[in-house]
N, C-alpha and C positions, 0 to 999 in steps of 0.2 A: 482196407481192413480197418475195423473199428478199434479205437483205443481201448485199453482195459477198463472195466467198470470203475466208476468213481464212487466213493462212499463218503457221506457227510453225516457226522453224528448230530443228533438233535440237540439244540442248545438248551440250557436250563434257564429258569426265570428267577427274577429277584423281586423283592418287595420294595416299593418306593413310597414309604409312609402309607397314606390311604390309597395310593396308586399301586397297582401291581404291574411294574414295567419289566421289560425284557432286558437281561444282560446276556447278550449272545456271544457264544464262543467264535462261531464262524470259521473254525479251523477244520479243514478236511481230515477225515480219519484215514486209516490205512487203505491201500488198494487191495482189492480182492477179486477173485474170479467168481462170477455168478454162474452156478451150474444148474439151477432149477428156478422155476417161477414160484412165487409164494403169494398167497392172498394177503392183502394188507391187514394187519392185526390192529386191534384197538390201541390207541396211543397209551404210553405209560402214565400220562396225566394230561389233562385237557389243554395246558398251556404249551404251545408249540413255537419253534423258532420263527415261523411266519404267522404266528397267531395274530388275529385281528385285535383291534383295540378293545373289543368287548371282553376278551380274555385278559388283556393287559391292565385295563383300567377298572378292575373290580373294586368294590369297597367305597364307592361314592355314597354320600348322603342322599337317598332318594326321596327325602321328605320335602324337598323344595317344590314350589308350585309347578303344576304340569305346564310344560312349554308348548309352543305352537306345534301343530302337526307338521311332519316332514312333507315337503313338496316334491322331493326327488323320489320317484317310485322305482327307479332302475338300480342305482347304486345302493349298497348296504348302508343304512343310516346307523351310525354308532353314537353320535352325540346329539343332544337336543340343546336348544338355546332360545333366548328371546331375541328375535331379529329386529334391529332398529328400523324405524320407519324409513322406507325408501331403499333399504338394502335388499339385495337380490341374491337368492341362492343359485349356485352354479353346480354343474355335475361334479360328483366326487371322483377322485382317482385313487390309485393304490397308495400314493404318498400323501395326498391331501385329505386328511380326516375331516376337515371342514373347509369349505370353499365358497366364499361369498364375495359379492361386489358391493362395496360401500356406496351408499347413496345412488346406486345404479350408474355410477360413473364408469365408463368403459376403460378409463386410464387407471382406475383404482382396483386394488386387489387385497383380499384379506384371507389368509390360509392358516390352518393349523397342521403342523407336521410333527412326527415323532422320529427320533433316532435312538438306536441302542447305545447304552453306556453314556458317558459324559460328553461324547461328541466333541472332544477337544477341550472341554472346560468352558466355564462362563466367560472368562476374560477373552479367550480366543474368539468366541462366537459374538460377543458384544462388539469387539473391534472388527470382526469380519463384516457385520452389518454396517457399522459406521464407515468402513472402507468403501462399501458399495455406493455411498453418497459423497465420497471424497473427504470425509471428516477425519481429523487426527485421532489416532488411537488413545485410549484412556489407560491410566495406570491401574493396577489392582486396587489401590486405595480409593481412586476416584470411582471405580465400578462398584466397590462395596458401599459407597455413599449414594448411589443412584436410588431413586424411589422404587418401591415395590408395589405389586398388585396381585390379588388372588387369581389363580388359574388352576382349575380342576383340583382344588383341595391343596395346592401347594402355594408357596410364596414366590412369585416370579419377579425378575428384575425388569424394570421398564427401560427400554432403549429408544432414544429419539435422535434423529439426525436429519439434515436437509442439505440439498445441493444438487449436483448432477448425478442422477441414478444410473449406474452401470447395470443394465439388464442382461438378458440372454445374448450371447454372441458379442457383437460390437455395438449394441444398442446403447445410446447415451441420451438420457432424458433430463434436460435442465429444468430447474424449478420444482424438483420433486422432494418429497419428504418420506421418512420411514418412522413408524411408531410400532413398537413390538414388545413382546413379553417373552422372556427366556427362563426356563427351568433346566438346569444342568446338574445332574447328580449321577453317581455311579450306576444306579439302576436304570437310568434312561433320561432322555432330554426331550423337552417340549418347546416348540417354537410357534408362537402366534404372531404373524407378521402382517402389517398393514402398510402398503405403499401406494402413492398416488401424488397428484399435484399438491404442492405445499399448502395452498389455500384449502383444498378439500380435506387433507389430513387434519389441519387445524380445526376446521369446522366440525369434523366428525370425531374429534378426540374423545369427548365424553361418551359419545355413542359407542366407540370402540371399547372403552374401559367397562362400560355397562355390559356390552356384549360378552367380553371376556369373563366377567363375573357370573354371567348366566349360564355358561357352558357346564353341562353335566351329562352323565351317561344317559342314553335314551331309555325311556320307560321299558321298551321291549328287550333291553339288555340288562334289566335290573337283577337277573339271576346269574350274572357272570360268576364263574367258579372262583373259589377262594384259593389263590395261589401263593398266599403269604408264606406258607411253609416251604415253598420251593426256592430256597435261597441259592445264590450262584454256586456255592460250594457244598450243597447238600443240606440236609436237615440239621437241626440244632446239635445232634449228637456227633456231627462231623462225618457221618457215613454218606458217601456219595450215592446218588441215584443211578441205576442202570438206565440207559436211554435207548429208545428205538432209533433207527436211522434209515435213510433212503440210500439206494445205490442205483446206478444207471450206466449205460454204455453210450459214450458220446460218438456221434457219427463222424466219419472221417472228414477232416477239414474244418470242423467246428472248433473254435478256440475259446477256452474257458477264460472269462473275465475276472477281474478282481472281485472279492466278496462285496455284496451289496446288502444293505439293511433290508430286512423283510423278504429276503429271497434265499432259497436253498442253494441255488447255483444259477449263474448267467453265462450263456455262450454268445459270442458274436459270430456272425455268419456272413459270407460274401468276401470278395477280395479286399475290400476296405473296411470290413466289419460293419457294414451299413444296416444289417438286420440283427435282431437279437432274439434269443429264445431262453426263457427262464422258467424255473419251477418255484411256486410258492405253496405254502401249506398253512391252513387255518384250523383252529379248533372248532368242533361242531360242524353244522351244515353250512356255515358261512352265508346264510341268507337263502340258500337253495339254488338249484340248477337254473331255473327260469330267470331269477334275478341276476345271476352272475353272467350268463350268456347274453342276456339283454343289455347288461352294462357294457360288454364288449361291442355289441351292436351300436350302442349310442355313440361310441367313438368313431363310427363310420356313418353317423347320421342315419342309421336305420332304426325302424320302430322296434319296440320290445317284442320278443318272441312269445308265442303261445306254447303250451305244452304239446299241442298237436304238431306244431312246426318243429319243435325239438325232436319229437318222436320220429319225424320223417328224415332227420339228418343221417348221413353215413356214420358208421360207428368204427371205433378203434379198440384194440385190446389194451387194457391198462389195469394194473394191480389186481389181476385175477378175474376181471369182469370186462364188459365192454361199455364204452362211454361215447356219447355223441361228439362228432367232430364239427366245429363251427368254422366255416370258411367265408371270409369277407374280402372285398377289395373296393378301392375307390379312394376318397379323401379321408385321411385319418387325422383326428385331433389328439395330440399327445397331452401329457400331464401338465405341460406349461402353457397349454392353449394354442400352441402352434399347429397349423393345419398343413399337412403334407399331402401332395397329390401322388397318384399312382402307387398307392400302398396296398398291402395285403396282410391278412391275419389268418393264422391257423391256431385254433385253441381247443383244449379239452379240459373237462372238469370232472374229477372223481368226488362225488358228494356222499358223505356218510354222516350219521348223527354224531359220531365222536370225532371225526376229523375229515378235512377236505383237502384235496391236492389239485392244483391248477398248473397247466403247462400252456404258456402263451408264446407264440412265435409271430413277430410283427416286423415289417420292414418293406423295402421296395418290392412291388409285385414280381419284378423280374428275378428277384432272389428267392422270395418265399415260395412261389409256385414251383420253381425248379427243385426245391428242397422238400417237397411234400412227402415223398416216400421215406426220406431219411428222418423227417419229423415223426412220422407214424412209427418207424422202427425205434426211435428214441423213446417215444411214449411207451411202447410195448416193453422196453428194457427196464423201465423203472420198477424197482422192488422196494418193499419195506421189510426190514429185518427186526425181529424182536430183540430185546436186551440180552 
C-alpha cells in the first residue's frame, strides 16, 4: 500500500544584488489526501524552487562583448564566457552550471556550482576547501583579508591551497592545488573551483581569473524574468505570496532522502538505496523536450534524439497530459565524471512555456527495471495545486 501523498510548498526567491538567487525553504508542507487529478496550472511567478540559473541570475549587464558560441548542443547553456586558449568545455550537469577542463589537462577541473542560502557561510566554505588539500583552517580575520575578484557581478573571495587533494571516496592526489572563488550570501552562494596538479594551477592562474571575470548570462537568456520583488518574506509591504505546490504518492518501499538543493524531493530505492528518483522543476520550457531528453542520453553515451524518435517513445500520464518515457541502460556517467556499469534510467519531462517538471530515476539496472511500473505510478500521482 502506498504511503499518503506528500506535499511540498514552492519555495520563494530572493534578490542577491544584481543576481536573483534562490533562498529555498525546502520544508515539506502538511500531508493531504489527493482525491482527484488536476491539470498543472501556471506558476504563481516564473521563479521556482528548482528554477534554472537563467531565472536566478537575471539582471546581468548584457552590454559586454559577445562571447564565443556554445559548443555543447545537448545541455542547456546558461552562461557564456571567454574560454582561455587550450581549455576544453565538458558536458554540463544539473549541479555544474559551467564545466571546463583547464589547458585540456585530464587531471584538472574547473566548475561553477550554486547552492541555496549562505551554504554554511564564507568561513566554513573557505576552510572546507582548504581542508581538502590538508591546509590549516583560517580565522575569520584572515579570511576577511584574502584577495577578492569579480564573479558574476559580485565580489568573490579568492581561495588558494596546495597539498594532497582528497577527492571523491578515498582518492588522495599528492602535489595538487586548488584555486577558487566563493560568494556566500543569504540569498545564495556561488563556487567557482579549479583543481589540478600544482604546476598546472600555477601556470593557469591568470587564465582562471580572466575566465572568472568573463562569465555572464548567455545571450539567449538575456530576457530572464525580474524576480527582484520576490523577497524571501514576501514583497516590501510584508504581505506573503501564496505559493503553488506539488504533491505525490510515494511507492511502497521508496525512502525519502534529506532535502537537496535544486530538487523538489529525492527518494532512494533498493535495499541499500543504490538507486534514486527525484523531481526537479524549472521556469519556462527549460530548453525544450529534445534538448533535455538528449542531455540524459549523453550520460549514457547515446546520440541526441530527434523529435521523430521522441514521438515514437512510450508515454505516461503526468499532470493531466501524457509525456514520453525515456528508458536507457548501459554505462552511466554521473555528475562527478565517474562512469558506472550496468546502470539504467527512466525519465519523463513535462514541458510547458511557463514551467517544466522533470522526474528522473537512475541506478543499477537490476533495481530500476524492476521498479518501472512503480515509477510510472509515481509519475501519474504527481499533482500541482494552486495557491
